[in-house]
MITOR-263204 format. One line per 3 residues: number of its first residue (from 1); their letters; for each residue x, y, z of C-alpha. Coordinates in steps of 0.02 Angstrom, whole numbers, plus 50000, padded with zeros to 5 digits. Layout:
<recs>
NUM	a	X,Y,Z  ...
</recs>
This chain:
<recs>
1	mwe	55637,56031,56730  55490,56073,56847  55522,56089,57021
4	nii	55336,56088,57078  55183,56007,56991  55008,56051,57061
7	lta	54861,55958,57016  54688,56039,57067  54553,55912,57090
10	tnf	54362,55926,57132  54362,55853,57295  54455,55751,57417
13	aqa	54401,55578,57339  54457,55646,57167  54610,55696,57255
16	evf	54649,55521,57313  54624,55453,57149  54752,55579,57074
19	esq	54890,55544,57203  54875,55360,57148  54885,55409,56973
22	lqr	55047,55520,57006  55122,55376,57084  55093,55259,56921
25	lrr	55169,55403,56812  55318,55399,56930  55333,55221,56905
28	arv	55312,55233,56722  55447,55366,56730  55348,55497,56654
31	ldp	55367,55607,56800  55559,55660,56852  55586,55573,57020
34	evl	55645,55748,57104  55490,55838,57052  55383,55886,57210
37	twv	55202,55854,57168  55040,55910,57254  54863,55883,57240
40	ipd	54745,56018,57305  54552,55987,57309  54434,56115,57286
43	pdg	54384,56169,57471  54217,56070,57532  54201,56014,57335
46	qri	54133,56189,57303  54159,56243,57106  54282,56388,57129
49	gsg	54332,56409,56950  54502,56397,56865  54545,56572,56942
52	gat	54497,56522,57111  54579,56349,57098  54742,56429,57044
55	fna	54735,56549,57205  54684,56397,57322  54821,56286,57260
58	las	54956,56425,57264  54892,56473,57444  54890,56288,57502
61	clp	55065,56254,57438  55158,56408,57495  55173,56356,57675
64	kgv	55234,56178,57610  55394,56261,57518  55318,56301,57359
67	dfd	55390,56479,57308  55338,56613,57157  55511,56602,57100
70	qkt	55516,56425,57074  55464,56336,56904  55288,56276,56945
73	lil	55166,56180,56829  54982,56196,56887  54859,56088,56791
76	hsg	54659,56110,56818  54583,55943,56813  54425,55966,56926
79	gds	54276,56001,56842  54113,55919,56823  54132,55870,56641
82	qri	53934,55859,56615  53959,55841,56423  54062,55696,56448
85	phq	54005,55615,56624  54101,55469,56630  54263,55569,56633
88	slq	54206,55655,56792  54243,55505,56887  54421,55490,56880
91	gki	54451,55683,56812  54458,55729,56654  54651,55754,56646
94	fas	54667,55561,56664  54525,55516,56538  54590,55375,56437
97	lpa	54670,55387,56276  54749,55257,56167  54927,55188,56186
100	pef	55057,55243,56206  54984,55400,56299  54846,55301,56405
103	svf	54779,55472,56480  54778,55667,56424  54891,55696,56557
106	esi	55029,55587,56459  54975,55677,56306  55004,55856,56374
109	ypv	55138,55832,56502  55291,55795,56351  55231,55971,56281
112	lsq	55240,56065,56444  55398,55987,56500  55479,56057,56341
115	igq	55415,56227,56393  55483,56200,56572  55654,56152,56516
118	qle	55675,56323,56437  55609,56425,56578  55724,56507,56716
121	sgi	55584,56527,56820  55377,56544,56804  55219,56475,56829
124	vva	55139,56381,56687  54940,56359,56708  54858,56230,56595
127	cgd	54683,56154,56570  54689,55963,56593  54542,55921,56469
130	tpl	54631,55949,56305  54751,55835,56239  54915,55927,56159
133	rfs	55051,55842,56056  55199,55913,55968  55310,55832,55850
136	gql	55489,55877,55860  55575,55990,55980  55475,56147,56049
139	qlp	55573,56283,56040  55514,56460,56118  55571,56600,56002
142	sqd	55596,56727,56152  55552,56743,56338  55530,56926,56320
145	fdi	55356,56931,56391  55255,56937,56560  55122,56821,56495
148	lgv	55133,56699,56357  54975,56617,56291  55006,56467,56188
151	gyl	54895,56457,56038  54827,56350,55902  54777,56405,55720
154	agl	54609,56355,55685  54452,56380,55580  54320,56495,55631
157	dlg	54189,56345,55693  54318,56267,55813  54352,56462,55879
160	trh	54169,56466,55914  54188,56332,56043  54349,56402,56135
163	gvy	54433,56541,56198  54516,56645,56052  54653,56785,56057
166	qte	54637,56939,55954  54801,57011,55917  54851,57188,55882
169	ksg	54898,57132,55700  54803,57006,55591  54951,56929,55519
172	fsk	54987,56800,55650  55041,56652,55550  55222,56658,55582
175	pqi	55268,56536,55730  55434,56622,55768  55358,56772,55824
178	lhq	55276,56814,55997  55108,56909,55945  55040,57065,56057
181	vks	54854,57022,56128  54741,57139,56114  54591,57048,56184
184	vwq	54523,56863,56232  54361,56802,56180  54257,56652,56256
187	kap	54147,56554,56120  54129,56718,56024  54011,56704,55873
190	tdl	54069,56679,55697  54028,56865,55643  54146,56923,55785
193	lkr	54288,56807,55730  54280,56866,55563  54327,57034,55608
196	fcn	54496,56987,55663  54535,56816,55586  54679,56801,55454
199	tdh	54662,56790,55264  54639,56596,55288  54495,56621,55402
202	qvi	54596,56571,55549  54609,56620,55728  54711,56602,55876
205	idt	54632,56470,55980  54676,56480,56177  54754,56306,56219
208	gvl	54725,56352,56397  54917,56350,56420  54976,56511,56502
211	ifq	55156,56554,56540  55169,56685,56688  55344,56775,56719
214	grs	55401,56941,56783  55276,57068,56816  55137,56937,56799
217	idq	55204,56827,56939  55186,56979,57063  55010,57001,56996
220	lqn	54980,56828,57041  55050,56832,57204  54942,56991,57254
223	wtm	54793,56910,57192  54835,56743,57291  54868,56852,57443
226	eyn	54684,56942,57420  54595,56790,57374  54434,56761,57481
229	pgt	54433,56557,57496  54274,56479,57418  54248,56633,57301
232	fvd	54224,56588,57105  54330,56652,56987  54366,56604,56806
235	lys	54544,56627,56748  54504,56645,56567  54356,56737,56568
238	qll	54381,56861,56710  54564,56869,56755  54645,56866,56577
241	pql	54553,57037,56517  54625,57128,56667  54794,57059,56621
244	ias	54782,57108,56444  54714,57278,56492  54857,57331,56621
247	pfi	54985,57445,56541  55110,57352,56664  55089,57180,56582
250	dfr	55158,57134,56407  55037,56994,56354  55093,56901,56221
253	awi	55020,56747,56102  55119,56608,56022  55072,56485,55898
256	peq	55191,56332,55885  55198,56275,55704  55184,56083,55752
259	lqf	55086,56090,55894  54921,55978,55873  54776,56012,55976
262	fhs	54622,55894,56001  54452,55962,56036  54334,55848,56124
265	gst	54193,55937,56193  54056,55793,56188  54056,55606,56202
268	rey	54039,55587,56025  54189,55692,55996  54287,55602,56120
271	fdf	54242,55423,56067  54291,55481,55879  54450,55539,55950
274	inn	54493,55362,56041  54431,55268,55886  54273,55197,55986
277	skq	54132,55172,55870  54010,55129,55994  53827,55223,55993
280	tvk	53794,55204,56175  53890,55232,56343  53861,55116,56472
283	fav	53964,55118,56643  53921,55062,56802  53979,55162,56974
286	pls	54009,55095,57146  53945,55224,57282  54024,55250,57442
289	epa	53857,55255,57521  53758,55160,57560  53882,55011,57564
292	dsw	53893,54883,57423  53785,54992,57297  53791,55053,57138
295	vei	53716,55129,56993  53723,55089,56812  53723,55244,56705
298	syn	53688,55232,56509  53641,55354,56374  53673,55384,56185
301	vdd	53839,55451,56146  53755,55605,56056  53654,55645,56212
304	npk	53725,55814,56291  53694,55813,56480  53691,55988,56487
307	kvd	53546,56027,56359  53389,56075,56438  53208,56066,56430
310	dqa	53153,56019,56243  53339,55984,56199  53374,55873,56333
313	tlf	53367,55694,56263  53398,55501,56322  53445,55388,56187
316	gqs	53419,55508,56060  53230,55547,56109  53168,55706,56191
319	iyq	53152,55671,56384  52992,55761,56397  52921,55646,56248
322	wlr	52988,55484,56339  52894,55536,56501  52744,55574,56407
325	vns	52743,55401,56317  52768,55320,56475  52632,55433,56574
328	hsa	52748,55494,56698  52776,55684,56743  52924,55793,56752
331	tsi	52931,55793,56941  52947,55603,56936  53141,55629,56879
334	wph	53153,55818,56920  53079,55831,57103  53168,55988,57134
337	eee	53178,56171,57064  53333,56130,56951  53365,56139,56760
340	hsl	53273,56003,56654  53430,55908,56603  53493,55741,56574
343	wna	53626,55772,56710  53501,55818,56821  53373,55677,56798
346	qlf	53346,55560,56927  53339,55412,56798  53465,55280,56869
349	pvh	53413,55148,57000  53524,55098,57137  53570,54914,57154
352	rei	53634,54814,57301  53767,54672,57316  53898,54757,57210
355	qdd	54004,54658,57091  54156,54717,57045  54179,54628,56877
358	nlg	54015,54736,56830  54107,54896,56849  54176,55014,56715
361	lsa	54147,55069,56542  54056,54935,56465  54041,54904,56260
364	dia	53858,54820,56287  53744,54921,56179  53582,54864,56246
367	fpn	53447,54978,56318  53411,54957,56511  53264,54887,56551
370	wyl	53194,55038,56655  53211,55143,56495  53101,55019,56382
373	dpd	52967,54995,56530  52979,55140,56669  52854,55036,56767
376	dnw	52803,55062,56949  52934,54979,57025  53063,55093,56937
379	lks	52958,55232,56991  52966,55184,57169  53149,55122,57183
382	krl	53290,55244,57241  53346,55342,57104  53493,55453,57056
385	sir	53548,55591,56930  53712,55582,56851  53754,55738,56949
388	evm	53707,55650,57126  53801,55484,57068  53956,55601,57024
391	kla	53953,55665,57211  53921,55492,57284  54045,55394,57183
394	drh	54170,55283,57264  54315,55348,57160  54457,55250,57229
397	kif	54364,55073,57213  54327,55139,57029  54510,55172,56997
400	kne	54564,55008,57074  54431,54913,56976  54470,55004,56809
403	qki	54655,54958,56837  54602,54770,56858  54492,54789,56696
406	eae	54644,54871,56597  54758,54740,56679  54648,54597,56609
409	ala	54634,54682,56433  54825,54704,56424  54851,54521,56473
412	sri	54745,54465,56322  54843,54577,56209  55004,54516,56270
415	tdr	54960,54337,56252  54883,54371,56075  55033,54461,56023
418	igs	55174,54375,56113  55254,54301,55946  55247,54474,55860
421	dsd	55385,54609,55868  55273,54706,55981  55375,54799,56122
424	frs	55260,54783,56279  55355,54897,56391  55262,55050,56366
427	dln	55096,54966,56369  55133,54910,56556  55135,55111,56609
430	qil	54947,55109,56607  54928,54973,56752  55078,55014,56861
433	tpe	54977,55003,57025  54979,54854,57154  54808,54809,57089
436	gsh	54839,54819,56903  55010,54737,56915  54958,54597,57026
439	vli	54822,54545,56892  54928,54560,56741  55055,54456,56838
442	drl	54932,54325,56881  54866,54305,56708  55031,54293,56620
445	skq	55095,54165,56750  54933,54065,56709  54979,54073,56528
448	lte	55156,54024,56557  55083,53850,56597  54984,53849,56443
451	ven	55116,53900,56314  55231,53757,56246  55350,53865,56146
454	ply	55499,53899,56263  55544,54071,56170  55365,54124,56196
457	qar	55389,54078,56375  55532,54187,56388  55448,54331,56326
460	lhk	55309,54303,56444  55441,54306,56580  55526,54456,56516
463	vis	55371,54543,56525  55341,54508,56706  55518,54549,56736
466	dls	55491,54721,56646  55343,54744,56756  55431,54710,56910
469	dkm	55566,54827,56863  55439,54983,56843  55353,54920,57001
472	edd	55524,54926,57094  55512,54733,57141  55692,54699,57116
475	klk	55680,54507,57174  55537,54474,57053  55630,54562,56913
478	kqh	55776,54445,56938  55683,54297,56966  55591,54318,56793
481	lel	55735,54371,56709  55830,54225,56746  55690,54123,56700
484	afq	55677,54189,56535  55868,54158,56506  55837,53975,56556
487	kia	55699,53961,56442  55821,54028,56294  55947,53895,56367
490	qsv	55811,53769,56336  55779,53812,56169  55973,53811,56126
493	sds	55976,53632,56185  55821,53592,56080  55914,53665,55940
496	mvl	56066,53558,55937  56098,53419,55831  56203,53301,55947
499	dqk	56255,53125,55932  56384,53057,56070  56357,52872,56021
502	nss	56487,52868,55861  56645,52827,55944  56757,52662,55914
505	fkk	56842,52695,56083  56868,52533,56197  56906,52532,56368
508	nqf	57052,52431,56353  57131,52585,56242  57179,52680,56403
511	sns	57355,52742,56374  57441,52876,56468  57563,52877,56329
514	kti	57435,52969,56203  57432,53156,56202  57316,53275,56066
517	tvk	57382,53446,56032  57255,53566,55945  57304,53736,55870
520	lpv	57174,53861,55830  57165,54032,55753  57063,54168,55820
523	rid	56923,54259,55705  56880,54436,55670  56697,54464,55608
526	lag	56651,54573,55474  56452,54567,55461  56300,54490,55530
529	gwt	56372,54474,55713  56227,54456,55848  56114,54376,55724
532	dtp	56209,54207,55769  56155,54239,55943  55988,54135,56016
535	pys	55855,54181,56026  55869,54277,55873  55956,54148,55772
538	ler	55825,54014,55812  55683,54144,55768  55749,54233,55620
541	gga	55916,54139,55579  56079,54205,55584  56205,54252,55440
544	vvn	56373,54298,55490  56530,54352,55380  56707,54317,55482
547	mal	56884,54273,55445  57009,54156,55531  57183,54239,55576
550	lln	57350,54182,55633  57417,54315,55750  57610,54368,55747
553	gdy	57649,54220,55632  57569,54085,55747  57412,54001,55801
556	piq	57366,54104,55955  57257,53970,56043  57305,53792,56095
559	vqa	57241,53644,56200  57327,53493,56230  57234,53329,56317
562	rwl	57306,53164,56376  57269,53024,56483  57345,53011,56644
565	nqr	57389,52835,56737  57328,52888,56895  57141,52926,56952
568	ivr	57141,53123,56944  57080,53266,56829  57196,53410,56804
571	fhs	57149,53572,56723  57291,53687,56694  57287,53857,56607
574	tdq	57466,53916,56554  57437,54099,56510  57324,54119,56669
577	dqq	57451,54027,56778  57318,53922,56870  57298,53729,56895
580	lei	57166,53644,56973  57170,53448,57024  57021,53347,57069
583	tdf	57027,53176,57136  56841,53161,57200  56753,53141,57017
586	del	56589,53169,57104  56645,53367,57091  56650,53352,56913
589	hnr	56462,53344,56906  56441,53507,56983  56425,53661,56870
592	pri	56579,53764,56850  56570,53945,56878  56593,54067,56747
595	gna	56736,54194,56764  56842,54054,56815  56999,54016,56685
598	lal	56981,53837,56719  56785,53828,56724  56788,53802,56522
601	pha	56882,53631,56514  56771,53587,56666  56610,53633,56561
604	vll	56683,53525,56410  56693,53384,56528  56521,53408,56599
607	agd	56443,53431,56431  56523,53295,56340  56524,53095,56364
610	ils	56705,53082,56421  56647,53068,56607  56565,52896,56573
613	vln	56730,52855,56481  56838,52901,56629  56716,52796,56737
616	isk	56756,52635,56637  56927,52636,56718  56955,52652,56910
619	tmg	57139,52695,56887  57149,52826,56739  57134,53012,56737
622	lei	57144,53167,56610  57237,53317,56596  57188,53465,56484
625	tts	57306,53600,56466  57251,53766,56385  57343,53918,56316
628	cnv	57278,54083,56243  57415,54197,56180  57275,54343,56170
631	pmg	57227,54479,56295  57075,54432,56396  56917,54510,56335
634	sgl	56992,54529,56147  56827,54514,56057  56910,54389,55946
637	gts	56807,54234,55991  56936,54166,56111  56827,54078,56232
640	sil	56720,53975,56114  56861,53936,56004  56963,53877,56152
643	aag	56807,53776,56204  56800,53705,56016  56981,53647,56053
646	cvi	56944,53567,56218  56808,53470,56125  56919,53422,55979
649	atw	57047,53371,56093  56939,53249,56197  56855,53182,56055
652	elm	57020,53155,55981  57061,53053,56137  56909,52943,56138
655	ere	56939,52910,55932  56772,52992,55903  56714,53032,55726
658	wsq	56602,53196,55700  56538,53314,55575  56577,53513,55583
661	eel	56384,53541,55625  56409,53421,55784  56562,53521,55834
664	fnq	56484,53682,55820  56320,53624,55907  56445,53539,56046
667	vly	56521,53699,56080  56359,53784,56093  56294,53659,56228
670	veq	56467,53679,56319  56433,53872,56333  56257,53843,56393
673	vlg	56332,53717,56526  56450,53864,56584  56323,53992,56577
676	sgg	56400,54115,56461  56267,54093,56324  56326,54169,56144
679	gwq	56308,54124,55981  56397,54016,55848  56496,54117,55752
682	dqv	56661,54122,55867  56681,53919,55852  56635,53922,55666
685	ggi	56762,54068,55634  56906,53978,55723  56855,53796,55662
688	vgg	56845,53848,55485  56981,53933,55399  56986,54085,55285
691	vkl	56849,54206,55256  56669,54135,55253  56490,54159,55254
694	ttt	56398,54057,55400  56190,54055,55396  56055,53969,55477
697	esg	55888,53969,55441  55744,54005,55580  55680,53849,55677
700	ipq	55744,53709,55781  55844,53604,55754  55980,53734,55681
703	hfs	56071,53669,55538  56230,53759,55459  56277,53817,55298
706	vqq	56467,53873,55276  56519,53955,55111  56680,53990,55080
709	lal	56728,54151,55005  56859,54156,54868  56961,54321,54874
712	vgs	57009,54385,54715  57198,54419,54720  57202,54605,54716
715	faq	57080,54602,54874  57179,54486,54964  57339,54588,54931
718	ilq	57247,54750,54990  57181,54673,55145  57370,54607,55199
721	erm	57431,54783,55153  57314,54898,55220  57203,54803,55367
724	ila	57261,54842,55540  57235,54742,55706  57246,54834,55861
727	ytg	57225,54790,56038  57146,54954,56136  57208,54897,56293
730	eqr	57029,54894,56367  56966,54720,56420  56784,54687,56396
733	iak	56656,54546,56466  56551,54494,56324  56412,54411,56445
736	nil	56369,54576,56521  56336,54649,56344  56255,54491,56302
739	elv	56144,54500,56415  56087,54673,56391  56059,54642,56207
742	vad	55974,54472,56227  55847,54560,56354  55823,54693,56237
745	wls	55777,54568,56107  55662,54467,56216  55567,54658,56256
748	rrv	55576,54683,56054  55650,54856,56073  55615,54923,55917
751	dlv	55762,54998,55843  55856,54832,55906  55752,54734,55800
754	etl	55770,54834,55658  55961,54846,55665  55974,54642,55689
757	nnl	55869,54617,55536  55991,54746,55439  56138,54657,55502
760	rtd	56073,54496,55431  56036,54574,55261  56198,54655,55253
763	ayq	56303,54488,55286  56237,54422,55133  56286,54588,55034
766	mam	56461,54587,55116  56484,54420,55048  56438,54470,54886
769	eiq	56557,54627,54896  56711,54518,54960  56684,54400,54824
772	kgd	56679,54540,54693  56829,54628,54782  56736,54799,54789
775	vdk	56831,54891,54917  56738,55045,54933  56571,54947,54973
778	fsq	56660,54827,55090  56725,54967,55181  56544,55044,55189
781	llv	56469,54892,55251  56599,54867,55382  56577,55040,55452
784	nyf	56385,55000,55443  56407,54848,55541  56505,54945,55685
787	egk	56358,55078,55694  56239,54929,55693  56337,54873,55848
790	kvl	56322,55033,55935  56130,55043,55911  56109,54874,55991
793	npq	56211,54937,56142  56301,55106,56194  56431,55010,56277
796	ttn	56499,54929,56124  56620,55098,56106  56673,55228,56231
799	pqi	56769,55388,56221  56949,55287,56235  56899,55177,56086
802	nrl	56828,55310,55986  56994,55416,55996  57087,55277,55917
805	inp	56982,55300,55764  57050,55430,55639  56962,55445,55481
808	dyc	57106,55543,55406  57192,55387,55381  57063,55246,55378
811	law	56915,55200,55263  56827,55094,55374  56833,55028,55555
814	nia	56748,54894,55668  56779,54830,55837  56787,54638,55858
817	gag	56639,54553,55933  56531,54632,56048  56634,54778,56087
820	ggg	56663,54881,56236  56854,54855,56226  56958,54724,56152
823	fli	57028,54724,55971  56988,54871,55832  56998,54810,55656
826	lla	57032,54961,55536  57066,54969,55344  57193,55119,55299
829	kda	57171,55210,55140  57343,55155,55068  57499,55084,55136
832	dsr	57557,55251,55184  57412,55286,55284  57440,55115,55364
835	rlm	57599,55176,55423  57531,55331,55490  57373,55258,55576
838	eqy	57488,55120,55664  57611,55259,55727  57444,55360,55786
841	lid	57373,55202,55874  57532,55175,55960  57540,55348,56023
844	ysa	57380,55317,56103  57450,55158,56195  57353,55025,56083
847	tiy	57445,54873,56029  57470,54816,55854  57464,54632,55801
850	nwd	57533,54566,55637  57404,54449,55560  57389,54335,55424
853	fan	57251,54215,55343  57223,54042,55442  57176,53893,55356
856	gyv	57084,53810,55509  57138,53713,55653  57274,53597,55657
859	vds	57295,53428,55756  57437,53334,55824  57439,53171,55911
862	lp	57578,53083,55998  57559,52897,56038
</recs>
């Protein structure tokens, strides 16, 4: 990567704006945080040419630590831009482009960065006025040169408007070759270009990108030391011919095959490039003096401000003709001895009492009043030419105001597309300044009060969080991310179908002799996981195939609940060897903290109606004992299934009646109270036995459809003989991965959206193949599922987990749940391969669990 990036600027005012732009690019992570950046204005605003600017920049930076042996990028970004005047205000290199590039800098920098990554040392000089793009990986065919000019194959017409390399040989169409340069021509006529074009009548356009190495660096250093400050030197027309002619310099040209070069030498060409169909350019410019003054400049897109005399036009009309029609002399707008051009014409009145809202490029196509009727008031007014306006422009104020305008426009786009799959994070890169970010946050905050859909509100909060992240405001980032998740939790609550009134329990039925024991299986997911997770499931609907399992011949999860004949609530976890006794029932209304083994039964009480039941009696209490014979962080859905067991046990104690859907939703509610989030597939997987496809449609409330999948005898036997369930030895915390995936869904990360949609589709396909007993397609879908999880989050797996997967013995594999540790599910190629695979796993310290199909949970009640 570059060690130094140097931008040249027209004057100090433009340099100040460039510094702000570079800070924006750092926040956007376009620039590497380690690279040193310098903005060097031409001395005293003089025009010193691209060569003079190169020497001035190097001479200015050498005392600051820049060395000729370092990798340095010099971008020439000053100049008047007379043919596209509004670009002069912010500099041609930061001329606006459509998203996702936003500026010429952001177009050319990725191309130049690929070059910089391959150089060991050297200086690259480039023009900042021409967008470049490259699709693919740019690869230098060789570094055997002193100077390399990056070229672009184009027709003769474009060649007449640019510098062109003439090579020793005319067969220069091969991109993998560095061509020896014989001459360089600047805007040569067609007849000359025909003498050395190729058989397709193409020439090598000089893109303005020059790579200096070896002996050419020595020459640059000598020229820099000898340079007389303020002297005009053009790099391309004056210095390149000298370098080509030197017998000691090896000058080559290279034509990257997939390089795209965009010429925008006029306002019309620039507007065409950015897909702007307007015929009139109109922009207001604040002036640095007199204070609070401004000028509105307007002209036709086909007017060329550089054209002189009879060719000089204004709104497509000859300026001379316009003067004659209105009985004005040429001296009224050209009072000095200067070229008679639109650039020099004092046409534009100076206004006072500046209004920030009026500044910037406008879509208004109306002719100005002074053009339609240049009366005596106009004639006597203080008027400026475009050239004078560019010198007096308050560039920093223009930049700040443009940031505000862009932020306003972006806020409107975000609001209009908040229900779409648009990822707005790259759009934020254009307004990463205090001015732009403040306006966007203000507008989106206002929108939050007007939008009723909590999922849309969640997305708006996430946009503000993403913007705050880029602006390095950690406090605001965390605040709005938390608010986004709160809105998701609100949507989950709205989606639940709960009815807690259907209970036959009476207060005189308290009995400390009644004990409920619930035994539950674990689940493994085979397809569609993550699509059950809000907010995706609420917005698109979910589809999951999973299977309930016994482990080592027993139910691995158990919950026991009983009434106590004393005023106490006791939570006891046998596997974690923890116990909590609460005598002050008011404490039960405090939100439990996730991560504590006893938080889950506490959340079950808080989410249900059992607390009100306990308050009926002033002498009775409750004990809930949990046991989970599975390692923590297993990925087998134990937390949600344990929550389901607690809900079932307490509902049984209260003799409550319920439907499966109510139970599924109640567990979702418990997890929202607990703050762990998550979807519905875990509790469904443990509550409903066997293999099943569970689906929900989009919308609120959510309704569940559970389809039992009948296994043909041979397929069930294949699973029992060849499927391995192995504990990797690594725990994982699903919430961390869950938060990352949900946050990326809120931002609509493109590959994540596509993957989730594919996972949902694959779940239906998996259900079909299971019922058909197609082992090969089952295996392929299982591997696809594993790969999809990795796309959603790279933490799904790691080198330690990957080494446990041995394709020599297995047809398919998957990691249970969110991944990052826990259990692996592997399908061996045959019975012998299973034995070999199990030994392989044991050798790498994995633990093999025997498994069997489970028919669901069981409840025992003791009076």
